[in-house]
N, C-alpha and C positions, 0 to 999 in steps of 0.2 A: 315615703320619700327615700328611705334607706335602700329599698329594693331597686329603685330607679338609679340611685347612686352606684350601687354594686353592679347593676346591669350596664351602666355607662362605663364603669371601670373595665369590665371584661370586654366590652365592645371596643374600648380604646386599645386594650392589649391585643385583641384580634386584628384590628385595623393597623396597628403599628408594626406588625410582623413584616410586611413588605418594606417598610421604611428602615427597619433595623436589619434587613437582609444583608448578608455579607457583601463586601465591596469587591470590585474587580479592578485590577490595574493592568495596563498593557505597556510593555517595554519592547524595544528592539535589541537584539543581541546578534553579534557577528558569530560566524561559525567557529572562529578561533577562540572566542570567549566562552564557549559552552562548558569548559571545565569548571566554571563558577557554579554550575548546577549539579555537579557530581555529588553523590551521596544524598541527594534530595529526591523525594517522591515527585514523579511527574506523570501527567496524563497526555497521551498523544492520540490523535484521531488519524488513522491510516487512510489512504486514498479510497479504499472500499467502504469506509464508514465504521470500521472496527475501532473500538476504543480500547487502548491498552493503558494500564497503570503499572508503574514500577519505579525502580530506582535507577537513575542515570549513573553508569559506572565507568565508562571509558569513551574516549573520542578517537576514532580512527580517521584516516584521510578522507574516506568517502561514506562514513556511517557513524551513528551514535549508538553505543552499546547500552542496552537497557536490560536490567534484571526484572523481567515481567512477573508481577504478583497477581494481577487481575486482568482478565481479557473478556471481551464479548464474543470472540470467535476463537475458541481453544484449538480448533482444527488447523487453522491457518497461522495462528499466532499463539503457540503453546507457552505455558509458564516456563520460566528459565531465562537464559541469556538470549537476547534478540538484537540483531543489528538493524537499526532503522536507517535506511539509505538517505544520504544527504539530499537527493533529488526529491524525496517525498516528505521530508521534515520541513514543513513551512512554519508551523507554530506548535507550541505545547504549553500546558498549564502547570503551574507549581502551586498546589494548595498548601496553606499553612493556617494554623489556628492560634488564637490568643485566648486569654482568660478574662480580660477586663470586663466585658459585658455580662458574663455569667456571674461574677461577683456583684456587680451593680444590680442585676436582676434579682438575685437572691436577697440582697440587703433591702432593696426597695420593696420587694414582695413580702419580706418578713415584717417590716414596719407597717406597710399598708394592710397586710393580711391580719396582723394583730389588732390594729385599730378598727378595721372593718368587722372582724369577728366579735370583738367586745361590743362594738356599737350595735350590731345586728342582734346579738344574743340579749343585750340589755333592753333594747327597745321592743323586741318582738316576743321574747320569752319570759322576761322578768327575772328577778333574782331567785324566785322560789322554784322555778321550773328545773327539772333535771336535764332537759334538752339544751339549756343554755351553754354549759361547758362543752358539750359535744359539738354544737354549731360553731362556737368560738374556736375550738381546736381544729375543726375541719377547714374552716376558712383560713386560719393561720397557717395551715400546712399546704393547702392547695395553691394559694397565691404565690408563695415563694417557689414552689415547684414550677409553676407556669413562668415565673420570672427567670428561672434557671434555663428552661428550654428556649425561651425567647432570646436570652443572652447567648446561649450556645449557637443559635442560628446566626446571630449578629457577629459572633467571633470568627466565623469562617471567612477566610480571605483567599482569593485566587489571583495569582499574577500570571498573565498570559505573555509569553515571550514569542515574538515574531522573529524568525531567523532571517537575517539578511545575508545575501550571498557575497 
């Protein structure tokens, strides 16, 4: 019975990953309001499909200046300051993370892992077995770690800004 319960718990954790996946928000922003995203990390997909990531640093009359830190095409879009023309900048993403679900995942995982570990070791190994504390400790460590990583995925948020002309 306890093996089924533990298997069901891990199946629930595995299946809940898409549900807990980070949310996306879409907003419209005028060209003149782009200074609100200065000093934030942004992701832009260029017309040729190249994805660049960096920090928005300045707004010029016909381009947004980005300090590129990551690119998928270093030859055409090298790291450093890049001007993204106004005509090609239709949308960009601003990723940001929180910590709420990581804390919840670790707490729920610690409580659930401790209860499951003690229950499994007591019912399957008995009090006299030397494997009981090892199993209890292993389950009590693995489940909070799984909760942390599920929470980390749930804490990732992306806001997509669509630039209006």
